PLY file of the C-alpha trace (Angstrom):
ply
format ascii 1.0
element vertex 409
property float x
property float y
property float z
element edge 408
property int vertex1
property int vertex2
end_header
-67.84 -134.86 -40.92
-69.20 -131.64 -42.33
-67.50 -130.25 -45.43
-69.89 -127.31 -45.86
-68.14 -123.99 -46.34
-68.66 -121.25 -43.83
-70.48 -118.12 -45.08
-67.12 -116.30 -45.04
-65.49 -118.99 -47.18
-68.43 -119.01 -49.62
-68.01 -115.29 -50.08
-64.27 -115.66 -50.72
-64.91 -118.53 -53.12
-67.39 -116.56 -55.22
-65.19 -113.48 -55.39
-62.04 -115.47 -56.08
-63.72 -117.44 -58.87
-64.98 -114.25 -60.50
-61.56 -112.62 -60.28
-59.89 -115.66 -61.81
-62.25 -115.74 -64.77
-62.23 -112.01 -65.38
-58.63 -111.10 -64.59
-56.21 -114.00 -64.20
-57.04 -116.52 -66.92
-57.20 -113.84 -69.66
-53.73 -112.62 -68.59
-52.00 -115.99 -68.86
-51.10 -115.76 -72.54
-49.46 -112.34 -72.18
-47.64 -113.48 -69.05
-46.04 -116.52 -70.63
-45.27 -114.69 -73.86
-43.28 -112.08 -71.94
-41.00 -114.61 -70.24
-37.48 -114.58 -71.61
-36.65 -118.27 -71.29
-33.31 -119.72 -70.26
-31.69 -120.21 -66.86
-31.87 -116.59 -65.69
-31.53 -113.89 -64.50
-35.23 -113.23 -64.89
-37.70 -110.39 -64.78
-41.23 -110.66 -63.47
-43.83 -109.84 -66.15
-45.45 -106.48 -65.25
-48.93 -108.01 -65.39
-48.22 -109.80 -62.09
-47.80 -106.53 -60.18
-50.99 -105.21 -61.78
-52.98 -108.30 -60.83
-51.56 -108.37 -57.30
-52.60 -104.77 -56.71
-56.14 -105.52 -57.93
-56.40 -108.71 -55.85
-55.22 -106.97 -52.71
-57.62 -104.09 -53.26
-60.46 -106.62 -53.40
-59.35 -108.32 -50.18
-58.25 -111.50 -51.95
-54.89 -111.59 -50.20
-53.02 -113.95 -47.84
-56.03 -116.25 -47.83
-54.01 -119.23 -46.57
-53.16 -117.83 -43.13
-55.50 -119.06 -40.42
-54.55 -116.34 -37.93
-56.84 -113.35 -38.60
-54.11 -111.01 -37.38
-52.07 -111.95 -40.45
-54.45 -113.39 -43.05
-58.03 -114.25 -43.88
-58.60 -116.30 -40.73
-59.96 -119.32 -42.61
-59.75 -122.92 -41.43
-57.91 -125.54 -43.47
-61.28 -126.83 -44.66
-62.45 -123.37 -45.73
-59.18 -122.60 -47.51
-59.07 -125.91 -49.42
-61.58 -124.96 -52.18
-59.85 -121.60 -52.58
-56.56 -123.41 -53.19
-58.36 -125.58 -55.73
-59.56 -122.50 -57.60
-56.04 -121.07 -57.62
-54.73 -124.38 -58.96
-56.63 -123.74 -62.19
-53.94 -121.22 -63.18
-50.19 -121.47 -62.92
-49.91 -117.77 -62.13
-52.83 -117.42 -59.72
-51.12 -118.36 -56.43
-48.70 -115.41 -56.58
-51.47 -113.05 -57.66
-53.19 -113.70 -54.31
-49.89 -113.93 -52.36
-50.60 -117.60 -51.74
-47.73 -119.29 -53.58
-45.23 -121.81 -52.28
-42.71 -121.72 -50.74
-43.71 -118.30 -49.40
-46.88 -119.68 -47.82
-44.95 -122.24 -45.79
-42.25 -119.76 -44.86
-44.81 -117.22 -43.70
-46.58 -119.88 -41.64
-43.25 -120.76 -40.01
-42.61 -117.14 -39.09
-46.15 -116.66 -37.76
-45.95 -119.76 -35.58
-42.28 -119.89 -34.58
-40.68 -116.53 -35.47
-39.50 -114.00 -32.93
-40.92 -110.49 -32.99
-37.77 -109.04 -34.64
-37.87 -111.81 -37.28
-41.52 -111.05 -37.98
-40.86 -107.34 -38.23
-37.94 -107.75 -40.63
-39.19 -110.56 -42.88
-42.81 -111.51 -42.25
-44.15 -108.01 -42.87
-42.63 -107.67 -46.37
-43.70 -111.22 -47.25
-47.27 -110.49 -46.17
-47.18 -107.37 -48.32
-45.93 -109.35 -51.32
-42.96 -106.96 -51.54
-40.39 -109.78 -51.38
-40.27 -113.49 -52.13
-38.50 -116.28 -50.26
-36.88 -119.70 -50.67
-36.68 -122.87 -48.60
-33.33 -124.69 -48.56
-33.72 -128.23 -47.22
-33.10 -130.87 -49.92
-29.49 -131.86 -50.62
-27.95 -133.38 -53.77
-25.51 -135.68 -52.00
-27.89 -137.60 -49.73
-31.32 -139.25 -49.95
-33.33 -136.28 -48.73
-36.53 -138.30 -48.46
-35.04 -139.09 -45.03
-34.34 -135.68 -43.53
-32.12 -137.21 -40.84
-29.57 -137.87 -43.63
-28.96 -134.14 -43.89
-25.26 -133.26 -44.12
-25.45 -129.45 -44.11
-24.53 -127.84 -40.80
-25.73 -124.84 -38.82
-23.08 -124.53 -36.13
-23.62 -122.08 -33.29
-20.45 -120.14 -32.50
-20.98 -117.53 -29.84
-23.41 -114.92 -31.10
-23.27 -116.26 -34.67
-24.43 -119.35 -36.53
-22.17 -120.64 -39.30
-23.76 -122.46 -42.22
-22.05 -124.96 -44.52
-23.50 -127.30 -47.11
-25.05 -127.60 -50.54
-28.79 -127.51 -51.19
-30.85 -127.94 -54.31
-34.48 -127.74 -55.36
-34.46 -124.50 -53.36
-37.71 -123.34 -54.91
-38.12 -119.61 -55.42
-34.46 -118.70 -55.06
-34.23 -117.57 -58.69
-36.99 -114.98 -58.31
-35.71 -111.40 -58.73
-37.50 -110.44 -55.52
-36.23 -113.36 -53.43
-34.73 -111.67 -50.37
-34.70 -114.35 -47.67
-34.10 -118.08 -47.49
-34.77 -120.56 -44.71
-31.81 -122.94 -44.37
-32.09 -126.22 -42.48
-28.96 -127.86 -41.12
-27.54 -129.97 -38.30
-26.62 -128.01 -35.19
-25.91 -130.84 -32.73
-25.08 -134.23 -34.32
-25.00 -135.88 -30.85
-28.60 -134.94 -29.96
-31.61 -137.19 -30.42
-32.06 -137.61 -34.19
-35.10 -135.34 -34.35
-33.49 -132.63 -32.19
-30.29 -132.15 -34.20
-31.51 -129.65 -36.76
-32.12 -125.93 -36.81
-33.82 -123.60 -39.26
-31.99 -120.37 -39.95
-33.00 -117.18 -41.79
-30.38 -116.24 -44.39
-30.69 -112.99 -46.33
-30.04 -113.67 -50.01
-26.66 -112.24 -50.91
-25.03 -113.01 -47.56
-21.29 -113.68 -48.21
-20.68 -117.38 -48.84
-24.18 -118.05 -50.15
-23.92 -118.73 -53.88
-26.74 -119.66 -56.26
-24.79 -122.09 -58.42
-27.56 -122.70 -60.96
-31.28 -123.05 -61.47
-32.10 -126.70 -62.05
-34.36 -127.40 -65.06
-37.46 -129.56 -64.61
-38.42 -131.46 -67.78
-36.31 -128.88 -69.63
-38.11 -125.92 -68.06
-36.60 -123.56 -65.48
-39.92 -122.53 -63.90
-39.20 -118.89 -64.64
-39.26 -116.53 -62.75
-39.10 -118.65 -59.58
-36.51 -121.34 -60.25
-35.37 -124.34 -58.28
-31.83 -123.45 -57.33
-28.75 -125.36 -56.36
-27.21 -123.22 -53.65
-23.87 -123.58 -51.89
-23.25 -122.28 -48.38
-19.59 -121.83 -47.42
-18.93 -120.42 -43.95
-22.06 -118.30 -44.19
-22.31 -116.28 -40.98
-25.51 -114.78 -39.69
-26.53 -113.63 -36.18
-27.58 -116.35 -33.77
-30.96 -114.66 -33.45
-31.64 -115.70 -37.06
-32.31 -119.23 -35.80
-36.07 -119.77 -35.89
-37.49 -120.92 -32.57
-34.03 -121.66 -31.17
-31.45 -124.39 -31.90
-32.62 -127.96 -32.33
-36.21 -127.24 -33.38
-35.74 -127.61 -37.13
-37.37 -131.02 -37.49
-40.34 -129.98 -35.36
-40.82 -126.85 -37.46
-40.49 -128.82 -40.70
-43.27 -131.18 -39.68
-45.51 -128.30 -38.67
-44.78 -126.56 -41.98
-45.51 -129.53 -44.22
-48.99 -130.48 -42.98
-50.91 -127.41 -44.19
-48.61 -127.13 -47.21
-49.63 -130.58 -48.40
-53.31 -129.58 -48.23
-52.48 -126.54 -50.36
-50.53 -128.56 -52.93
-53.15 -131.29 -53.18
-56.07 -128.92 -53.64
-54.15 -126.87 -56.20
-53.32 -129.97 -58.21
-56.97 -131.03 -58.05
-57.79 -127.62 -59.49
-55.33 -128.29 -62.30
-57.00 -131.67 -62.91
-60.42 -129.99 -63.03
-59.26 -127.50 -65.64
-57.62 -130.31 -67.62
-60.89 -132.26 -67.60
-62.75 -129.16 -68.79
-60.29 -128.75 -71.66
-60.57 -132.47 -72.41
-64.36 -132.28 -72.65
-64.30 -129.12 -74.76
-61.90 -130.76 -77.20
-63.85 -134.01 -77.23
-67.13 -132.22 -77.98
-65.86 -129.81 -80.64
-63.20 -131.84 -82.49
-64.38 -134.28 -85.15
-62.49 -137.32 -86.46
-63.78 -140.15 -88.63
-67.13 -138.40 -88.87
-67.78 -138.21 -85.14
-66.92 -135.94 -82.19
-63.96 -137.34 -80.26
-66.26 -137.83 -77.28
-68.06 -140.60 -79.17
-64.96 -142.41 -80.39
-63.40 -145.47 -78.78
-63.42 -145.52 -75.01
-63.36 -141.76 -74.55
-66.66 -141.83 -72.66
-65.06 -144.15 -70.10
-62.02 -141.88 -69.92
-64.22 -138.90 -69.05
-66.29 -140.82 -66.52
-63.22 -142.28 -64.81
-61.62 -138.85 -64.61
-64.70 -137.35 -62.97
-64.93 -140.15 -60.41
-61.22 -140.00 -59.57
-61.25 -136.23 -59.07
-64.29 -136.43 -56.80
-62.65 -139.13 -54.67
-59.39 -137.20 -54.40
-61.22 -134.04 -53.41
-63.27 -135.78 -50.73
-60.17 -137.38 -49.23
-58.37 -134.05 -49.20
-61.32 -132.32 -47.55
-61.41 -135.07 -44.93
-57.73 -134.47 -44.17
-58.33 -130.72 -43.92
-61.33 -131.29 -41.63
-59.28 -133.58 -39.38
-56.45 -131.05 -39.16
-58.97 -128.48 -38.00
-60.77 -130.75 -35.52
-58.19 -133.20 -34.13
-54.86 -131.71 -35.20
-52.04 -132.51 -37.61
-50.66 -135.43 -35.62
-53.99 -137.28 -35.59
-54.40 -136.61 -39.31
-50.97 -137.88 -40.36
-52.29 -140.91 -42.23
-54.91 -138.88 -44.10
-52.37 -136.18 -44.98
-50.03 -138.83 -46.40
-52.93 -140.47 -48.22
-53.87 -137.27 -50.04
-50.23 -136.59 -50.84
-50.14 -139.89 -52.75
-53.63 -139.84 -54.21
-54.09 -136.27 -55.47
-50.96 -135.95 -57.65
-51.45 -139.44 -59.11
-55.08 -138.71 -59.98
-54.13 -135.36 -61.50
-51.29 -136.88 -63.49
-53.63 -139.50 -64.97
-56.38 -136.98 -65.83
-53.95 -134.48 -67.34
-52.31 -137.25 -69.36
-55.70 -138.18 -70.83
-56.36 -134.53 -71.64
-53.04 -134.35 -73.47
-53.98 -137.48 -75.42
-57.35 -136.07 -76.48
-55.65 -132.89 -77.69
-53.20 -134.85 -79.84
-50.19 -132.82 -80.94
-51.71 -129.64 -79.53
-51.60 -131.21 -76.07
-47.82 -131.42 -76.29
-47.45 -127.73 -77.13
-47.49 -124.62 -74.98
-50.75 -123.50 -76.61
-52.51 -125.21 -73.70
-51.44 -125.39 -70.02
-51.49 -129.21 -70.04
-47.75 -129.94 -70.21
-47.09 -127.50 -67.36
-49.92 -129.05 -65.33
-48.51 -132.52 -66.02
-45.04 -131.47 -64.86
-46.53 -129.98 -61.68
-48.47 -133.15 -60.87
-45.43 -135.35 -61.55
-43.18 -133.17 -59.43
-45.60 -133.44 -56.49
-45.08 -137.20 -56.43
-41.57 -136.38 -55.17
-41.84 -132.94 -53.56
-42.82 -132.82 -49.86
-41.97 -136.51 -49.57
-42.09 -139.14 -52.34
-45.04 -141.49 -52.72
-43.06 -144.37 -51.22
-42.34 -142.51 -47.97
-45.99 -141.60 -47.54
-47.14 -145.13 -48.31
-44.66 -146.38 -45.72
-46.11 -144.07 -43.07
-49.69 -145.02 -43.98
-48.85 -148.72 -43.63
-47.00 -148.15 -40.36
-49.93 -146.28 -38.80
-52.42 -148.84 -40.09
-50.45 -151.77 -38.68
-49.99 -149.94 -35.38
-53.75 -149.50 -35.10
-54.42 -153.18 -35.69
-51.58 -154.25 -33.39
-53.21 -152.24 -30.61
-56.57 -153.85 -31.38
-54.99 -157.31 -31.12
-53.00 -156.48 -28.00
-49.66 -156.88 -29.82
-46.54 -154.76 -29.27
-46.20 -151.78 -31.62
-43.01 -153.14 -33.23
0 1
1 2
2 3
3 4
4 5
5 6
6 7
7 8
8 9
9 10
10 11
11 12
12 13
13 14
14 15
15 16
16 17
17 18
18 19
19 20
20 21
21 22
22 23
23 24
24 25
25 26
26 27
27 28
28 29
29 30
30 31
31 32
32 33
33 34
34 35
35 36
36 37
37 38
38 39
39 40
40 41
41 42
42 43
43 44
44 45
45 46
46 47
47 48
48 49
49 50
50 51
51 52
52 53
53 54
54 55
55 56
56 57
57 58
58 59
59 60
60 61
61 62
62 63
63 64
64 65
65 66
66 67
67 68
68 69
69 70
70 71
71 72
72 73
73 74
74 75
75 76
76 77
77 78
78 79
79 80
80 81
81 82
82 83
83 84
84 85
85 86
86 87
87 88
88 89
89 90
90 91
91 92
92 93
93 94
94 95
95 96
96 97
97 98
98 99
99 100
100 101
101 102
102 103
103 104
104 105
105 106
106 107
107 108
108 109
109 110
110 111
111 112
112 113
113 114
114 115
115 116
116 117
117 118
118 119
119 120
120 121
121 122
122 123
123 124
124 125
125 126
126 127
127 128
128 129
129 130
130 131
131 132
132 133
133 134
134 135
135 136
136 137
137 138
138 139
139 140
140 141
141 142
142 143
143 144
144 145
145 146
146 147
147 148
148 149
149 150
150 151
151 152
152 153
153 154
154 155
155 156
156 157
157 158
158 159
159 160
160 161
161 162
162 163
163 164
164 165
165 166
166 167
167 168
168 169
169 170
170 171
171 172
172 173
173 174
174 175
175 176
176 177
177 178
178 179
179 180
180 181
181 182
182 183
183 184
184 185
185 186
186 187
187 188
188 189
189 190
190 191
191 192
192 193
193 194
194 195
195 196
196 197
197 198
198 199
199 200
200 201
201 202
202 203
203 204
204 205
205 206
206 207
207 208
208 209
209 210
210 211
211 212
212 213
213 214
214 215
215 216
216 217
217 218
218 219
219 220
220 221
221 222
222 223
223 224
224 225
225 226
226 227
227 228
228 229
229 230
230 231
231 232
232 233
233 234
234 235
235 236
236 237
237 238
238 239
239 240
240 241
241 242
242 243
243 244
244 245
245 246
246 247
247 248
248 249
249 250
250 251
251 252
252 253
253 254
254 255
255 256
256 257
257 258
258 259
259 260
260 261
261 262
262 263
263 264
264 265
265 266
266 267
267 268
268 269
269 270
270 271
271 272
272 273
273 274
274 275
275 276
276 277
277 278
278 279
279 280
280 281
281 282
282 283
283 284
284 285
285 286
286 287
287 288
288 289
289 290
290 291
291 292
292 293
293 294
294 295
295 296
296 297
297 298
298 299
299 300
300 301
301 302
302 303
303 304
304 305
305 306
306 307
307 308
308 309
309 310
310 311
311 312
312 313
313 314
314 315
315 316
316 317
317 318
318 319
319 320
320 321
321 322
322 323
323 324
324 325
325 326
326 327
327 328
328 329
329 330
330 331
331 332
332 333
333 334
334 335
335 336
336 337
337 338
338 339
339 340
340 341
341 342
342 343
343 344
344 345
345 346
346 347
347 348
348 349
349 350
350 351
351 352
352 353
353 354
354 355
355 356
356 357
357 358
358 359
359 360
360 361
361 362
362 363
363 364
364 365
365 366
366 367
367 368
368 369
369 370
370 371
371 372
372 373
373 374
374 375
375 376
376 377
377 378
378 379
379 380
380 381
381 382
382 383
383 384
384 385
385 386
386 387
387 388
388 389
389 390
390 391
391 392
392 393
393 394
394 395
395 396
396 397
397 398
398 399
399 400
400 401
401 402
402 403
403 404
404 405
405 406
406 407
407 408
């Protein structure tokens, strides 16, 4: 395995790091101060448009897309450290047009979209002119098993009719959210992984109602939101089905692999910034006549945090390298491993940073509470820890069963 960055990725990394330090991090305070609070409707702070224009002018744009016709043309391995840098700031991903769920939705359109779908929706998303949402999770069923899905996408002639209720539809509260991808059952009699379809639904289509934005730890994640959305006899043209009927599950699996790399590297970036803040506080804050760094077991805390972050990063880079060299299917165990490891490591490191900061760590004067919420959310988003551990165990047992000449079971 070779985790060395290509010359192109090194160039992007240096320029991205400089832009973050000079432009993005100094803008955070003004950004968060300008947010209105509450459940919406929201406005996007003007500083975001300013930063996006500067980032695009410097070529720091759509870095996540591997296809050079649409993005930077970087491999998963080359993009991983860039995602980590963006994870240092809660506003950075949108600045570089690399924020979820838009990244996943753009990847879906690049890989599976028809030419008319690309022309209508992919172009504006690539330009950062609109935002998007992904409507998959449902409140009434255990959505960790996507085959439980109750929402329907019924093909009727030249239309597809959508019914159901979704929630945690991230991004749907954004003022610029113009398109949502809806996943529902098209043929309940088909093989269980061929029942679903993904459908493009313009926001505002009759019957699509954003019922509310769901708070997370009391925060609405303004201006993006995580909406509960009802679909009642929503009718869109049949050609809005992505890739054709019955391919929803296949598309979902293809969408989640790269997305998990992005999430894990971003949360490692958040852990790195938290450790930096921890060390700064520990070196400059004095209690009982000593810097905090020299009190109690704080030296062990710092050492353990460094070791855990390094291990999580190496495992994530291995998964990215495998996706590039042997494909997503062969890397399924490693992808699930990082999805468990990275958020748990970040949560532990950020928690220690909060503790070192004392009362200040619980405030909004530092990004730690927001980082903690993000890490904790990732232990559920894109599949809960338990589902990923189950897959890891299944693949491990299958490997040893084959070695012993036993049936797969």
